[in-house]
DSSP file (Angstrom, degrees, kcal/mol; ACC not computed):
  #  RESIDUE AA STRUCTURE BP1 BP2  ACC     N-H-->O    O-->H-N    N-H-->O    O-->H-N    TCO  KAPPA ALPHA  PHI   PSI    X-CA   Y-CA   Z-CA
    1    1 A M     >        0   0    0      0, 0.0     4,-1.1     0, 0.0     0, 0.0   0.000 360.0 360.0 360.0 -25.2    0.0    0.0    0.0
    2    2 A A  H  >  +     0   0    0      1,-0.2     4,-1.9     2,-0.2     5,-0.2   0.785 360.0  65.9 -71.0 -26.4    2.9    2.4    0.6
    3    3 A Q  H  > S+     0   0    0      2,-0.2     4,-2.0     1,-0.2    -1,-0.2   0.934 101.2  44.4 -66.1 -48.7    3.9    2.3   -3.1
    4    4 A P  H  > S+     0   0    0      0, 0.0     4,-2.1     0, 0.0    -1,-0.2   0.884 113.4  51.8 -64.3 -37.0    0.8    3.9   -4.7
    5    5 A Q  H  X S+     0   0    0     -4,-1.1     4,-2.1     1,-0.2    -2,-0.2   0.902 110.2  48.5 -66.0 -39.2    0.8    6.7   -2.0
    6    6 A R  H  X S+     0   0    0     -4,-1.9     4,-2.5     1,-0.2    -1,-0.2   0.881 109.3  53.3 -67.1 -37.2    4.4    7.5   -2.6
    7    7 A L  H  X S+     0   0    0     -4,-2.0     4,-2.2     2,-0.2    -2,-0.2   0.896 109.0  49.1 -63.7 -40.3    3.8    7.6   -6.4
    8    8 A V  H  X S+     0   0    0     -4,-2.1     4,-2.1     2,-0.2    -2,-0.2   0.909 111.5  49.4 -65.1 -42.6    1.0   10.1   -5.8
    9    9 A Q  H  X S+     0   0    0     -4,-2.1     4,-2.4     1,-0.2    -2,-0.2   0.914 111.7  48.5 -63.6 -42.7    3.2   12.2   -3.6
   10   10 A L  H  X S+     0   0    0     -4,-2.5     4,-2.4     1,-0.2    -1,-0.2   0.890 111.8  48.7 -66.0 -39.4    6.0   12.2   -6.2
   11   11 A S  H  X S+     0   0    0     -4,-2.2     4,-2.2     2,-0.2    -1,-0.2   0.862 111.0  51.2 -70.1 -33.2    3.7   13.1   -9.0
   12   12 A L  H  X S+     0   0    0     -4,-2.1     4,-2.2     2,-0.2    -2,-0.2   0.921 111.4  46.9 -66.9 -43.5    2.2   16.0   -6.9
   13   13 A V  H  X S+     0   0    0     -4,-2.4     4,-2.5     1,-0.2    -2,-0.2   0.902 112.5  50.9 -63.6 -40.9    5.7   17.3   -6.2
   14   14 A G  H  X S+     0   0    0     -4,-2.4     4,-2.4     1,-0.2    -2,-0.2   0.890 109.6  49.6 -63.4 -40.4    6.6   17.0   -9.9
   15   15 A A  H  X S+     0   0    0     -4,-2.2     4,-2.3     2,-0.2    -1,-0.2   0.891 111.7  48.8 -66.9 -39.4    3.5   18.9  -10.9
   16   16 A I  H  X S+     0   0    0     -4,-2.2     4,-2.3     2,-0.2    -2,-0.2   0.931 113.2  46.7 -66.2 -45.3    4.2   21.7   -8.4
   17   17 A L  H  X S+     0   0    0     -4,-2.5     4,-2.3     1,-0.2    -2,-0.2   0.897 112.6  50.3 -63.2 -40.1    7.8   21.9   -9.6
   18   18 A L  H  X S+     0   0    0     -4,-2.4     4,-2.4     2,-0.2    -2,-0.2   0.910 110.5  48.9 -65.4 -42.1    6.7   21.9  -13.3
   19   19 A S  H  X S+     0   0    0     -4,-2.3     4,-2.3     2,-0.2    -2,-0.2   0.886 111.4  50.2 -67.1 -37.0    4.2   24.7  -12.7
   20   20 A L  H  X S+     0   0    0     -4,-2.3     4,-2.4     2,-0.2    -2,-0.2   0.910 110.7  49.8 -64.2 -41.3    6.8   26.8  -10.8
   21   21 A L  H  X S+     0   0    0     -4,-2.3     4,-2.3     2,-0.2    -2,-0.2   0.911 111.9  47.4 -64.0 -42.8    9.2   26.3  -13.7
   22   22 A V  H  X S+     0   0    0     -4,-2.4     4,-2.6     2,-0.2    -1,-0.2   0.900 111.5  51.7 -65.2 -40.7    6.6   27.3  -16.3
   23   23 A G  H  X S+     0   0    0     -4,-2.3     4,-2.4     2,-0.2    -2,-0.2   0.911 111.1  46.4 -62.5 -43.3    5.6   30.4  -14.2
   24   24 A V  H  X S+     0   0    0     -4,-2.4     4,-2.7     2,-0.2     5,-0.2   0.895 112.4  51.5 -65.5 -39.8    9.3   31.5  -13.9
   25   25 A Y  H  X S+     0   0    0     -4,-2.3     4,-2.3     2,-0.2    -2,-0.2   0.921 112.2  45.3 -63.3 -44.4    9.7   31.0  -17.7
   26   26 A L  H  X S+     0   0    0     -4,-2.6     4,-2.1     2,-0.2    -2,-0.2   0.899 114.2  49.0 -67.2 -40.3    6.6   33.0  -18.5
   27   27 A F  H  X S+     0   0    0     -4,-2.4     4,-2.4    -5,-0.2    -2,-0.2   0.930 113.7  45.6 -64.5 -45.1    7.6   35.8  -16.1
   28   28 A A  H  X S+     0   0    0     -4,-2.7     4,-2.5     1,-0.2    -2,-0.2   0.884 111.8  52.7 -66.8 -37.7   11.1   36.0  -17.4
   29   29 A G  H  < S+     0   0    0     -4,-2.3     4,-0.3    -5,-0.2    -1,-0.2   0.895 113.9  42.5 -64.4 -39.7    9.9   35.9  -21.0
   30   30 A K  H  < S+     0   0    0     -4,-2.1     3,-0.5    -5,-0.2    -2,-0.2   0.881 116.8  47.8 -72.9 -38.1    7.5   38.8  -20.4
   31   31 A R  H  < S+     0   0    0     -4,-2.4    -2,-0.2     1,-0.2    -3,-0.2   0.890 120.4  33.9 -71.9 -40.6   10.1   40.8  -18.3
   32   32 A F  S  < S+     0   0    0     -4,-2.5    -1,-0.2    -5,-0.2    -2,-0.2   0.170  83.0 133.9-105.8  17.9   13.0   40.5  -20.7
   33   33 A A        -     0   0    0     -3,-0.5     2,-0.4    -4,-0.3    -3,-0.0  -0.438  61.4-114.6 -67.3 139.1   11.2   40.5  -24.0
   34   34 A K        -     0   0    0     -2,-0.1     2,-0.2     1,-0.0    -1,-0.1  -0.600  30.2-147.1 -76.4 130.3   12.8   42.8  -26.6
   35   35 A R        -     0   0    0     -2,-0.4     3,-0.1     1,-0.1    42,-0.0  -0.631  18.2-107.4 -94.6 156.0   10.6   45.7  -27.5
   36   36 A G        -     0   0    0     -2,-0.2    -1,-0.1     1,-0.2     3,-0.1  -0.148  56.7 -64.7 -71.3 174.2   10.5   47.3  -30.9
   37   37 A P        -     0   0    0      0, 0.0    -1,-0.2     0, 0.0     2,-0.1  -0.346  60.9-105.0 -63.5 141.8   11.9   50.7  -31.5
   38   38 A A        -     0   0    0     -3,-0.1     2,-0.3     1,-0.1    -3,-0.0  -0.427  32.9-122.8 -69.0 138.4   10.1   53.5  -29.6
   39   39 A R        -     0   0    0     -2,-0.1     2,-0.3    -3,-0.1    -1,-0.1  -0.629  22.8-128.2 -83.0 139.9    7.9   55.6  -31.7
   40   40 A K        -     0   0    0     -2,-0.3     2,-0.6     1,-0.0    -1,-0.0  -0.662  11.9-135.5 -88.5 142.4    8.6   59.3  -31.7
   41   41 A I        -     0   0    0     -2,-0.3     2,-0.6     2,-0.0    -1,-0.0  -0.868  17.4-151.3 -96.6 125.0    5.9   61.8  -31.0
   42   42 A V        -     0   0    0     -2,-0.6     2,-0.4     2,-0.0    -2,-0.0  -0.857  12.8-170.5-101.3 124.9    5.9   64.7  -33.4
   43   43 A K        +     0   0    0     -2,-0.6     2,-0.3     2,-0.0    -2,-0.0  -0.898   9.7 167.4-113.1 143.2    4.6   68.0  -32.1
   44   44 A H        -     0   0    0     -2,-0.4     2,-0.3     2,-0.0    -2,-0.0  -0.989  28.1-124.0-149.0 155.7    3.9   71.1  -34.1
   45   45 A T        -     0   0    0     -2,-0.3     2,-0.6     2,-0.0    -2,-0.0  -0.729  16.2-136.3-100.8 151.3    2.1   74.4  -33.5
   46   46 A V        -     0   0    0     -2,-0.3    -2,-0.0     1,-0.1     0, 0.0  -0.932  16.3-176.2-109.2 120.4   -0.6   75.7  -35.7
   47   47 A D        +     0   0    0     -2,-0.6     2,-0.2     2,-0.1    -1,-0.1   0.395  51.8 100.2 -96.3   2.5   -0.3   79.4  -36.5
   48   48 A K  S    S-     0   0    0      1,-0.1    -2,-0.1     2,-0.0     3,-0.0  -0.555  77.9-109.1 -92.6 155.8   -3.6   79.7  -38.4
   49   49 A N    >>  -     0   0    0     -2,-0.2     3,-1.2     1,-0.1     4,-0.8  -0.624  21.5-132.5 -77.6 134.9   -6.8   81.1  -37.1
   50   50 A P  H 3> S+     0   0    0      0, 0.0     4,-1.5     0, 0.0     3,-0.3   0.785 105.1  64.9 -61.3 -26.3   -9.6   78.4  -36.6
   51   51 A D  H 3> S+     0   0    0      1,-0.2     4,-2.0     2,-0.2     5,-0.2   0.812  93.0  61.6 -66.8 -28.7  -12.1   80.6  -38.4
   52   52 A D  H <> S+     0   0    0     -3,-1.2     4,-2.0     1,-0.2    -1,-0.2   0.878 102.3  51.3 -63.6 -36.8  -10.0   80.2  -41.6
   53   53 A A  H  X S+     0   0    0     -4,-0.8     4,-2.2    -3,-0.3    -1,-0.2   0.896 108.4  51.2 -67.2 -39.4  -10.6   76.5  -41.5
   54   54 A L  H  < S+     0   0    0     -4,-1.5    -2,-0.2     1,-0.2    -1,-0.2   0.876 111.8  47.1 -65.6 -36.1  -14.4   77.1  -41.2
   55   55 A K  H  < S+     0   0    0     -4,-2.0    -1,-0.2     1,-0.2    -2,-0.2   0.852 111.6  51.8 -71.2 -34.3  -14.3   79.4  -44.1
   56   56 A Y  H  < S+     0   0    0     -4,-2.0     2,-1.7     1,-0.2    -2,-0.2   0.915  96.4  69.1 -70.1 -43.7  -12.3   77.0  -46.2
   57   57 A W     <  +     0   0    0     -4,-2.2    -1,-0.2    -5,-0.1     2,-0.1  -0.566  68.8 171.9 -84.8  85.7  -14.4   73.9  -45.7
   58   58 A T     >  -     0   0    0     -2,-1.7     4,-2.0     1,-0.1     5,-0.2  -0.312  49.8 -98.7 -80.9 172.7  -17.6   74.7  -47.7
   59   59 A A  H  > S+     0   0    0      1,-0.2     4,-1.8     2,-0.2     5,-0.1   0.875 123.9  51.9 -63.5 -37.6  -20.4   72.2  -48.3
   60   60 A D  H  > S+     0   0    0      1,-0.2     4,-1.5     2,-0.2    -1,-0.2   0.911 110.3  47.7 -66.2 -41.7  -19.0   71.5  -51.8
   61   61 A K  H  4 S+     0   0    0      1,-0.2     4,-0.4     2,-0.2    -1,-0.2   0.868 109.5  53.7 -67.4 -35.0  -15.5   70.8  -50.5
   62   62 A M  H >< S+     0   0    0     -4,-2.0     3,-0.8     1,-0.2    -1,-0.2   0.876 106.4  52.6 -67.5 -36.6  -16.9   68.5  -47.8
   63   63 A R  H 3< S+     0   0    0     -4,-1.8    -1,-0.2     1,-0.2    -2,-0.2   0.866 114.3  42.3 -65.6 -35.2  -18.8   66.5  -50.4
   64   64 A G  T 3< S+     0   0    0     -4,-1.5    -1,-0.2    -5,-0.1    -2,-0.2   0.378  88.2 122.4 -92.8   4.8  -15.7   66.0  -52.4
   65   65 A A    <   -     0   0    0     -3,-0.8    -3,-0.1    -4,-0.4    -4,-0.0  -0.390  49.7-148.8 -71.5 144.4  -13.3   65.3  -49.5
   66   66 A Q        -     0   0    0     -2,-0.1     2,-0.1     1,-0.0    -2,-0.1  -0.879  24.6-105.7-109.7 144.0  -11.4   62.0  -49.3
   67   67 A P        -     0   0    0      0, 0.0     3,-0.0     0, 0.0    -1,-0.0  -0.383  36.0-111.8 -68.8 147.8  -10.5   60.3  -46.1
   68   68 A A        -     0   0    0      1,-0.1     2,-0.2    -2,-0.1     0, 0.0  -0.510  38.7 -98.3 -74.9 145.4   -6.9   60.5  -45.0
   69   69 A P        -     0   0    0      0, 0.0    -1,-0.1     0, 0.0     0, 0.0  -0.466  39.8-140.7 -66.4 132.9   -4.9   57.2  -45.0
   70   70 A M        -     0   0    0     -2,-0.2     2,-0.1     1,-0.1     0, 0.0  -0.656  20.9-102.7 -94.3 150.8   -4.8   55.7  -41.5
   71   71 A P        -     0   0    0      0, 0.0     2,-0.8     0, 0.0    -1,-0.1  -0.376  33.0-113.5 -70.1 150.9   -1.7   54.0  -40.1
   72   72 A N        -     0   0    0     -2,-0.1     2,-0.5     2,-0.0     0, 0.0  -0.774  40.9-177.8 -86.8 110.1   -1.6   50.2  -40.0
   73   73 A V        -     0   0    0     -2,-0.8     2,-0.3     3,-0.0    -3,-0.0  -0.943  12.1-155.2-115.7 125.4   -1.6   49.3  -36.3
   74   74 A E    >   -     0   0    0     -2,-0.5     3,-1.1     1,-0.1     4,-0.5  -0.728  22.9-125.1 -96.7 149.5   -1.4   45.7  -35.2
   75   75 A A  G >  S+     0   0    0     -2,-0.3     3,-0.7     1,-0.2    -1,-0.1   0.775 106.7  62.8 -64.7 -26.5   -2.8   44.6  -31.9
   76   76 A Q  G 3  S+     0   0    0      1,-0.2    -1,-0.2     5,-0.0     5,-0.0   0.775  98.8  55.2 -70.6 -25.5    0.5   43.1  -30.8
   77   77 A E  G <  S+     0   0    0     -3,-1.1    -1,-0.2   -42,-0.0    -2,-0.2   0.610  84.0 104.7 -84.5 -12.0    2.3   46.4  -31.0
   78   78 A Q  S <  S-     0   0    0     -3,-0.7     3,-0.1    -4,-0.5    -3,-0.0  -0.390  70.2-135.5 -71.8 148.3    0.0   48.2  -28.6
   79   79 A G  S    S+     0   0    0      1,-0.2     2,-0.5    -2,-0.1    -1,-0.1   0.910  87.4  34.9 -70.5 -43.8    1.2   48.8  -25.1
   80   80 A K        -     0   0    0      2,-0.0     2,-0.4    -3,-0.0    -1,-0.2  -0.955  68.5-166.3-121.2 126.4   -1.8   47.7  -23.2
   81   81 A Q              0   0    0     -2,-0.5    -5,-0.0    -3,-0.1    -6,-0.0  -0.884 360.0 360.0-111.9 142.3   -4.1   44.9  -24.2
   82   82 A H              0   0    0     -2,-0.4    -1,-0.1     0, 0.0    -2,-0.0   0.400 360.0 360.0-101.0 360.0   -7.6   44.3  -22.8
């Protein structure tokens, strides 16, 4: 009877050690992962009067306006994931 109980204890110890090893591996992988190059933030000032923009965008110009191309952003590159 002592043999099966010892086998259960050894497998339990092995499972605990394996889970600790996996946890350390995942923590170290997340902590020391190489990040991509940091993106620079470009700032500029606008010297124009906001009323000039309202005068420029007439109803005809708004009908013919084309959307600006958006950057291609992948979910993996984002800093915080939900």
